[in-house]
Structure formats: structure tokens, C-alpha cells
N, C-alpha and C positions, 0 to 999 in steps of 0.2 A: 536585910531587910527593904531596900531597894526593890529588889528582882519583886518581893512578895507584894509591893505595892503597884509595882506594874502589873503583877497578875489579878490583883483585886480591880483594877478599871478595866480588866477585858468582858467583854459582854459577846455572849454568844446567842444567836437566831437561827432557829432551823426553818426549813419551811416544810411546811407538810403537802402529802402528795398520797393518793391513792385511797386505798381501803384499808382494814384493819391491821391487817398484817403489816404492809407499808409504812403504816404512821408507827408501828412499835419500831421497826429498823429505824426510822429517821429516829424517833423519841428518844431509844437507847443508843445511836450512835451522837449524841449533841449531848445525852447526860454524861456519857465518859467524856467527850470533851470537857464538859464545866469542870470536872473531877482533875481530870489533867490539869487546867489551867487555872482553876479555883476562880471561875469568873461566873457572871449571874447568867441566867438561861430562861429564853422565852420562846413560843414559837409561834409563827408569824400564818396565820389561816386567810388575810383578805385576798389573795387571788383566788379564792374558792368562792364559788357561785353562794349566794346565801344559802340556799338550801343543801349543799355540801358542806359548809361550814356549820350547818345546823348539824349535823348527821355527825360532826365531829365531834361536836360540844356535847350530844347527848350522851357519847359512852362514858360510864360510870368510873369506869378504869382509867380515865386521863384527869380526871380530877384535881389532881395532887401535883396538875403540870399546869403554866400560866400560858394560856393558847391567847395570844393580840389578835386582834382585828383590825389596830390602829396602822397607817402607812410607816412603812420604816424608813426613816431618814437615815443620811450619813454610814448607811450599811454599805461594807465593802463584800462583794460576793468572795469569802477567801478563800472557800474550796467550791469548785464546781466537780463534781462528778461525773470524771471524764471516758467511762469504760465499767463491765460489769463486774471487775474483780477487786480485791480488796488492794486499797493504796493506802499507805501512812498520809495523815491530816494533819496539816502544819496548819495552826489559828495565828495573830498576829495578835501578839497581847498589849499592843497600843490603840488598834482600832477597833471600831464596832463588827464584826462579826456575822456573815450571814453564811449559813450552809447550804448546800440546794444539792441534792440527790438522793436517792433510794439505800444505798448502804446496805443491800442483802448479803451479808456475811457478820457470824456470831465475831469476828476477830475482831471489829469495830468497838465492840463492848463489853467482853465475856471478863473481861480485868473487873469491870463493875456490874458483874449479872446478878448477885443477889442483892445488892443495893437498888436496885436499876426493878426488879420484881417486886420488891416492897414498897416500891412506889405506885407500881398500880392497885387503884383501889378495885375490892371486889366486893359487891355487896350482897352474891350471893353463896358466899362460904356455907355459912350453915346450913342453907337450903340446899347446897350440892353435895355437902359432907352426909347429911341426912338420907340423899337422893341414893348415893352410892353404898352407904349401909344398907337399904333398905332392897338395892339389885341384887347382894350379897345374900340378905336374909330369902328373898324368894328363889335365889338361884345356886340353892345349895353350896354359897361361899366360893362361888366360880370366879374367877379373875377378870375383871373387867379392862376388855383389851379396846380403844379406839379404834374406827376406821371412817378415816375421811375421804370420801368422795364429790370432787368437785367437775362440774360437767357442762351447765347450761353455755358460762360465756367461753370457756373453750372451746367447744363446740366449733365457733364458728373464728376461733383465733387458731387453731391448731398448727397453723406451719411455724407459732409463736409460741405459745403455751401449748407443750405436749399434752393430747388427752389421754389418758392412761384408760387402757382397756383393762380385762378383765384376768389379762395372762400376770399383770403385775400384783393386783389383789390376791391370785390363787398363791402366787409366789411369795408374797408377804404373809397369808395366812397361815400358810405351811409351815412357821416357824414356832407357832402357837400350838400345844394340846387342844382339839375345837370342843374335848369332851368336858376339860377342867377350865375351857375359858368361855367368856359371855361377852358378845362381841356390840359394841355400842356402834352402833352406824350413824354417821352424819353426811348430808349430802344437800345440795343445793337442786336437787332432784329426787325426792322421796318416791313420784311415781318410777322410777325406772330401780332403783334400788327396793322396791316391792316385787316389781314383776323378774328382776333377775336373779336366775336360778342360783349362780354362787353363792347369794345372799340368804334364798330363800331356804336352801337346805342346809346352812348352817342350823347345826342340832339346839345352840343356844344365841341369841340375837334378841337386839332391842332398838327399830329402828328411830330416830329422834324428828320428830316432826314440828320442831318448833321454828316462829320466823324470827325469834330473838335472837342474833348471832354471837351476843358478847355472852349472855348465858350458855349459848353453846362451847364456846369458848371454853368456858371455866368449867363445864362438865367434863368437856375434853382432856383439858389438863390435869382434872382431877383421877382418870383414868390409870391403873398401874400401868399399862403399857400404851404405846401407840404406832397409830398404823397412818401415815401420813400420805398425802396426797405432795405433788409436786407446786404449794401451795404456800405463801408465807402466812395465812391463817393458821392452817393446821403446825405449820415449823413452828409459829410460836406458843401453839398449845403445847406442844410436847417440848419446847425448851423450857416454859415456863411449868413443866411436871417435875416437882421437887422428889421422886420416887428415885432414890439414891439406886435402886436395882431397876429401873426401868430398860425396857425394849424396845427402841425405837426404830422403825422401820420405814425405809424412804427409796425412793426410785432410783438408779441410777443416773436415770437419764433425766434431766430437770425443764428440757424448752424442745420445741421443733426445729424443723430444719434451718429457719431462720433466725432462732436464736441461740445466745453464746452456749457452744458444745462444753465449754469445760470450767462452766462457770461453779459444779458442783462441788471442785474441790475446795472453795471459799464458801459454800453454805452450810454445808452440813459439818458437824464438829466431830473432830478427829479422836473421838474417848470411845472407850468398851462399850457404850450405852449405846452408839447408831450402828446401823447395820443398812448397807446400802444394799439395793435387791435387783436382780434383772427382770427388764420387761422384754425378754427375748424370748422367741416361741420357743428355743431348744430349750431352754432352762426350765420354761414354764412345763412342756413336756415333757420331760425328765425328772419332774418334783415326786418323786414315789412317796416321801414322808410326809404330804399332805395327806390330812385326814376329811377331807371335806368331799360330803357326797356331790357330785355334779351330774345333772341331768344330761342322756347322751346324744341330744340334739343340740347343746348348748356351746361345745368348743370342738372345733375341728383339730385334726391330728398336726 
């Protein structure tokens, strides 16, 4: 009984940082800790500028979490992430705790995955269900496969965030029948997608041109299969995907030369649903099983 009373006094507050994908990692990790320690849970947004804090609050998916802009007092930073790899987090059950880090690993919260996903509010569920149904009706029941291409900020930060070229996407697409799939392509650079021969020559495709990143997230997660970028955004969309037979294709390298080269072992779930794909040109050149028609001037040998 005494132990339960100690746990009941535990308070956990998470520092929110980064974009939607990073926020989800922090939320999920702290949610897991709150379940483990039977603690109260809230999230601190004061370190953000007003514009960025409003950007967090605007997301409908976070409405079930307590986002607190008040100053935190008497909190110890119980855990400050000191590297990019998974480490067990120990919380002091007798103090107010503040958790600080990005926690980019499913290992922090996989135990409570389903509970956490249910906490995410999806106001688009009926709309997207209808959209996916319409995609299938309009395209002879083809299987929807999402493709995420992230470019704009990665182009200038390629030493940290690896800018995936078309070798990866060709290898990824080769795992699906292009005749039986409809590829739903999401990108922050729609003009590039429209002009890239690899995507132009796909027989069945839809290029999503919608600035609502929350809507796109839920649409991506509703696809049968996912080809993700080295991005926490599409990682989470594929993780939320509830299809038990989903195939998630991910790049075997996640970071550029200045990033943590072996972090991938903690990022990608070790299950049959996930497949790491090489971005190596030799693998690319030998992808004989790929059914995609590529313009002759598109790639070198």
C-alpha cells in the first residue's frame, strides 16, 4: 500500500520540442512512464515562442494531452537524454520529474503502443476512410501504398539528415507490384515529385498537394503499406498504421556523415512488417524485379 501511495504522488512532465514526429516520440515516451509509475502527466510548452506553441496546440491529435504553458517549479530534470540510443529511463517516485530529450526509439513505448495511439485524436477518420474507399473504387481495387519524400530542409542539412535520392525509392518500390498498387505520394516538394521520372512513370499514382500536415499524416497511416523517408513524420504514420499485414519499407541509413550512423537499430521495429532497404547504387543497379519504367536519361549506371 505504501508503494502505491508513493507512485500516486509521482508527477511527470515532458519537454516538447521539434515538429510533429518529434512531439509524438516525446508524448509516447512520457505516456509510457506515466503508466509504469502510475503518475500524473503533462507537457511543458513554455520554452517555445508563442507562434511555435500555438503550432503545437493547433494539432487536433494532441487534444487529449495536458499541454501546460505555465512555469514549472520544483521540478528536477530526472532524465536528460545524453545520446541518440535507447536507454532505460528511471523516474524518482518521490519528486516532480521533468523528462528532457527526443527519445527516437519505439523501445521507449512499444508496450503501451495501442493505448497511446487511442489517445491520439483523429478528426479526419471518416473523411479519410471515404477517401481511401474512393481511391480503390476509382482504381479497380488497387492496393494503396504511401510514399513519403522529404526534401526542403534536408537539402541544406544533408550532413546530418541524409537526403535520400531516387535509388532508395526505386529499391523500395520494387517490393510492390506496380500494376496492382496505387502509390500515394506525399512530399514537401510537390513540384519535384511532378517532374521526377521515377514517379511520373508509375502507372498508378496520386500526388497529394495538401498543406495540412495533420490530414496527410492520417491519410498516410490509412494506406495498406508504407514507404517511409528517414523522417519521424512518416515513421509515425507507418507505426500508427493498424493493418496487421502492412509492409513498411525504410532506408537502412537514416543520417548523413555527421549523424549517429548506427541509430537505425533503435528506430526501426524488429518485426516482419518492417524491411530495411539499401540506398547503395549496386543494389539499385541490380533491382531486376522492379517493374517501374524509368526514362533513359533519369539515372546513370
